[in-house]
C-alpha positions in Angstrom: -72.6 65.0 -21.1 -69.6 67.0 -19.8 -66.3 65.1 -19.2 -65.8 65.6 -15.3 -62.7 63.9 -15.0 -59.8 62.6 -17.1 -57.0 60.4 -15.7 -54.7 58.1 -17.6 -56.5 58.5 -20.9 -59.9 57.6 -19.0 -62.9 60.1 -19.3 -65.3 60.1 -16.7 -68.9 61.5 -17.3 -72.7 61.7 -16.2 -75.5 61.8 -18.4 -78.2 64.3 -17.4 -81.1 61.8 -18.4 -79.4 59.2 -15.9 -79.9 61.7 -12.9 -83.0 59.8 -11.7 -81.0 56.8 -11.3 -78.8 56.0 -8.3 -75.3 57.8 -8.5 -73.0 56.2 -11.0 -70.4 57.2 -13.5 -69.8 56.4 -17.0 -66.0 55.8 -18.2 -64.7 55.8 -21.7 -61.5 55.3 -23.3 -60.4 54.0 -27.1 -64.1 53.6 -28.0 -65.1 51.5 -24.9 -67.6 52.6 -22.2 -68.3 51.2 -18.8 -70.6 52.0 -16.1 -69.9 52.1 -12.3 -72.5 52.6 -9.4 -70.8 54.7 -6.9 -72.9 53.9 -3.7 -71.9 50.9 -2.9 -69.1 50.9 -5.6 -69.7 48.2 -8.1 -69.5 47.8 -12.1 -72.8 48.2 -13.7 -71.4 47.6 -17.3 -68.0 46.5 -18.4 -68.2 47.7 -21.9 -65.5 45.3 -23.2 -62.8 46.8 -21.2 -60.3 44.2 -20.0 -60.0 43.1 -16.4 -56.8 44.9 -15.9 -58.5 47.8 -17.3 -61.7 47.5 -15.2 -59.1 47.1 -12.0 -57.3 50.4 -13.0 -60.6 52.2 -13.5 -61.8 50.8 -10.1 -58.9 52.3 -8.3 -59.3 55.6 -9.9 -62.9 55.8 -8.9 -62.0 54.9 -5.3 -59.2 57.6 -5.4 -61.9 60.1 -6.6 -65.0 58.8 -5.0 -65.9 61.9 -2.9 -65.4 64.3 -5.7 -67.3 61.9 -8.0 -70.3 61.9 -5.6 -70.0 65.7 -5.1 -70.4 66.5 -8.7 -73.3 64.0 -9.0 -75.2 65.7 -6.4 -74.4 69.1 -7.8 -75.6 67.9 -11.2 -78.7 66.5 -9.6 -79.7 69.8 -8.0 -78.9 71.8 -11.1 -81.2 69.3 -13.3 -84.0 69.7 -10.7 -84.0 73.6 -10.9 -83.2 73.9 -14.6 
């Protein structure tokens, strides 16, 4: 579960076991964890984040959407050939 992005104290990562699912990212901060689907972008699990935090997380994902999808696709390829 390598962290692929850190912004404003939020950590973004993928679980290798989840690569069979559609593209998504897990987000954590202060012991809370949310899940966002990337295509289309929508929240999968709010993980006890407050609405203000969820809006901030969504803005970060939008700003880094292409990067996140690119890393997901690379992880998926690595997993298939590992």
